[in-house]
N, C-alpha and C positions, 0 to 999 in steps of 0.2 A: 727713817724708810722710807721708799720714795714711793709714792701712792698706785697700786695701782688702776688701772684705765677699767671700764665697767666693759666695753671692747674687749679690751685684751684679758681680760677675767671668763668671757663668754667665746671666746678662743683657748682657754685651757681646761675649762669644762668640757669643750667639746673632743678636743686631743684626750685630756685624761679620760674621758668616756667610751671615746668610741675604740680606745686603746683598749680598755681593760676587758670589752665585749672577745678581744680577737687574738690574743694573747696567753699562751697558753706556759705550766711550768714547762714542759717540754717542747717547746718552741720558739724559734726568732725568724722575728718580722722583717722582713726588710723591705722599707717606704721609699718607691721608686716612682718617682713621681713624671720624669722627663718621659723621654722621644723611647721609639723605637730600639735607635745604640742601647742608649743606657738600659734598656730593657734584657738586652740580649749579653750586657755585658757580664749585670748583674747575673746573669741567668747560667750563664757560663763558668761562670765560681761558685756556685750554690754551692756545691758539692764538697768543694775544700770549706767554706765557710759551715758548712754540716761536721764535718769532721773535725773544725776548732773548736766548734763549741760545742758539739756534741747534742744537737737540737735540731730535730726539722724544720726543714724554712719554711718560711710560707711568706712567698713574692703579694709586696699589695700594690698595684699597680693602678692607671685608669683605665675603666669601661672599655675603650675606643679598641685595648689590644682582645678583647673577648674574643673576635673572633677569629684570631691570630691559632691556630692548633699547632703550638708548638709548645712541646715540654721540656724540662731540665732533666739532669740528674738532680739527686739532693735536693731536689723540689717537692713538698708532701703536697703541695696547694695553690694556688695562685689566686686571689681575690680580686674581682673588680669591682673600682668603685669610682662615683662620680667628678668631674673636674672639678665641678664645683668644692666639691668634700676633701678631695688630696689635694688643691688649693692651701685649704684650710688648715689640715695637717702641716703642708710646705710651711705657711706662712708663723706658724708658729714657735714648727724647732730652727727655724731660721732669727725670730724673734731673739728665741730664747738662748739659742747655740746647742742646745740636747741635741745631735745629730745620735747619739746613739743614749740608749737607755734601760730597763729591767725589762728583757724579752727584746729589743727592737734593734734597728740601725737604720741610718738613712743612707738611699742608694744612691745620691747623687750629690756629689760634693763639685761646686762653683769654685772658681778662679782666684774670683776675687771677692776674698771672706775677710771680716775685723782678724786684724792677728789675736785677739786672744779668745780664738776657737783654732787653733794653731795646728792641733791635734787631723782636724777632718783637713787641712789645708792642703788645697792637690799640688805634687810636685812637678811644675814647673817644668820640669828636666829630665821626665819621664815621658815617655809612649802612652797611648791616653789608657789602656789595659791594663801598664804597672800603673799606672795613678791611682787604681781600681784595687789593684793589688796591696798595695803599699799602705793606704788609706783604711784596708781592712786588716792588718795585718800580717797578710800574706808575704811569703814569702815570695821575692820577684820570679821563678821558678818556679810558680805553681803552672800547674796545667791547665786548661781546659777543658772543658767536655763538653765536644758538639751538643747542636740543641737539637729535638730529633723535631726534625722535619715533617709533618702527617703530609704522608702523599693524596694524593684526589682518584678519585674512583676514575674506572675505566670509560665510562661513557659521558661522564664531564671533559675527558684529556681528549675521546673523539669532537664532541661538541667543541673546544679550544679550536682543534683543528682544523673544522671546517670554521670555524668564523674567523680567523686570522691566518695570514701566510706564514707557516712556521717554519723557516726556511734560513738553512743553519750558513747559507754562503750568500744570500742575498739580503738580509732582513736583520735592522738594530732597534733595539728600544734604545728611545730618548728619554731620563731624567735630569730636566731641565731649570727645577728648586727643588729646595731646603731649605731645614732649618735652623742648620749648624753655620751657613754663614747668608746673614742675611743681609750683607752691604753687596750680596753677587746676585739678588732673587731683582734685582732693579732693573728698569725699563733696560736702559744703556745694555746690559748685559742679555740680554735677552735676543738682542740684536745677534751675538755670537752665535745662538741655539737655530736662527732664522736663517743666518745666511750656511750653517754645516747643516743642515735640513733642503738648503735647494743647493748643496753639492754632492749629498747624499741621494736627491731624485734625478740630479744631470746622472748619476753613473751606474741609476735603477736602480739602486737598493732599496724595497719597503721600509716607512718610518710609522712608527709606533709609536706612543708619546704616556708614559704616566706621571699621573699629576695627582700626587695622593688627599685624602679629604680633608686634612687640614690646612689645606694649603687653595680650594679654592676659590677663595676670591683671589687669588691672583690669575684664574684660568686665565682670563680674556689676553692677557699680557704674553702666556705664554701658550698660549697654540697658532702651530705654524702652516696649519695645512694638513699633520698629520692626524691619522686615527688611531683616536684615545682608544686603550686600554683599560677594559670593565672586569675587574677581574678580583679580585681577592688575595695573598698573600701568599696564604698556599698553592696557589693559580699562577702568579707568579713564579715561583719558585722552581714550578713543571717548565713553565714557558721561555723565560732564559735561558736554559740547558738547551733551548732549541731554536733557538737564532745566534744570529755570528756575536753579537753584543751586545751588550748595556754599556751605553755611554754616561755620564751624567754628573752633575755634581756630587761631593763627599757626603753622599749623606747615612741613617740611621738603617735604611731599606739596605742600602750597599754592605754593610753589616751582615743579614741575615742570609744575603744573597750568596757572600763569601764563602758561605757554608754549602753552597751546590755546585756546580762543575759550570759553571755560567764563567764568560767571555766578562772581565770588567774593564771597562776603564772609569777612573777615577779624576773629573776635573776639580784643582785644591785652590784656593789661595795660599801664596809661602808663609803665609804666617799662620797655618796649620799644618806643619809636617807632623804634631803627635798624631795625627788619626791615620798617617802614611796608610793606607786597608795592604799592603804587601807585610811591611811592619809585623805590625797588628797581629794579620791573620798570611802567616809565611805557605799557607797550605793552599790560598786564595788563587784563581786562575784570573790573576789582576794589576795593572798596571798603573802607576800614577802621574795626571800630566801635568805640574802647576802651573800657573798662572801668576804675572806680574802687570795684568792687563787692569785691576780693582787699580791698583800704584803708579798708572802711566801718567796718569795727569799731571799727576805728584812729580812725576821725576821730568817730567817734559818740564814746568816751572823751573825746577831746577837747573835741568840743562839751558834752557834758554835764561837765568840768571847769570850761569857760569860761560857764556856762549858755548857750549858745546854744540856739537853740531848733529850728534848721535848717540845713544843709547845702548853701552852695549852689554848685554848681561855677562860674559866673563868678568865684569869689570866690578861686580854688584855681591855683596856676602851673601846668604839665605843661613838662616841655623841651621843644620842635621839634613838640608837638600844638597845633593850634589845640582849643578849649574847645569848639566845637558839636561836634566828634567827640568827646566822653568822655560818658559817660553813669554817673551817679554809683550808683544803684542797676540792680538786675536788670529791674526792670519799666521803669526807661526805655530799658534796653538791649533788650530784647524787644518796647518799643512800636518802637523805633527798626528796627528786620529787619522788620518787620510792617510797617512804612511803606515802608523801600525793595525791602523784595519782588515791593509791590504795584507797582511804578513799573516795573519790567522790562519 
């Protein structure tokens, strides 16, 4: 029998002790360690989990979501815990492969997991929300129940209108940073947002910028002279519908905004087809712009090696993506966004 390290024993004792305090006979605790998007995905499927297990659903999430005034059908209660505590639970579950147990299920399934945990391995052939359904043993046609996003009071609305130029024709909000595509948070890609800001300014748009609290360490690289938004998630949901468009990296915040009437332009790499906003949330007012810009250097090297004079997108194959929605260069991507914006 392999020897158990003191560190692992301590982790196991913590897990068992913590879970015993919150698991009840009629409860199913969904442990959700990750970001905003996963919080939304778990929440909008909670009604189906409640029906399947015939138990009240409790969401266990990071305490940074505590200020979110968002509720879900089927969720009895949301528990908020510190990040360090959540990471300890996560480490134990991943180390042991106990992605479900008596009274709980783990609500975040990575793509690259040890094959011995096959039942919890996400199906790479499915869109992201369908991957959750399959892992939960729910039919793929299981409907979602929209999140209940609390409105803000009238006095706060008046303050926001006074502070910001909320114009449905000439104001846009940029979301240049995300957790989903870390390789696109580089200084190199920040130049794209800088150039796009310049184009907006020249065309007379007011540009605001939203950078989440968990990306403040990248704030200097992604500030382009735009006024930052200083709002919470519920205020952002209100504001987003009062401007022409929200434009940014395909991030979890766009999952939330999909349940508003906001116009959304989501930029994402071609490798992230399974996050396509319009496919995942067909009722959203969204459009996805796929960019191959992060792989442009690699394509150039191949092109030079074989003495090709140019790279044509029609000669490339992208899984589950129409080539007409793929833009090889930053210039092409920028032109497409500006063109589509004028059509709104």
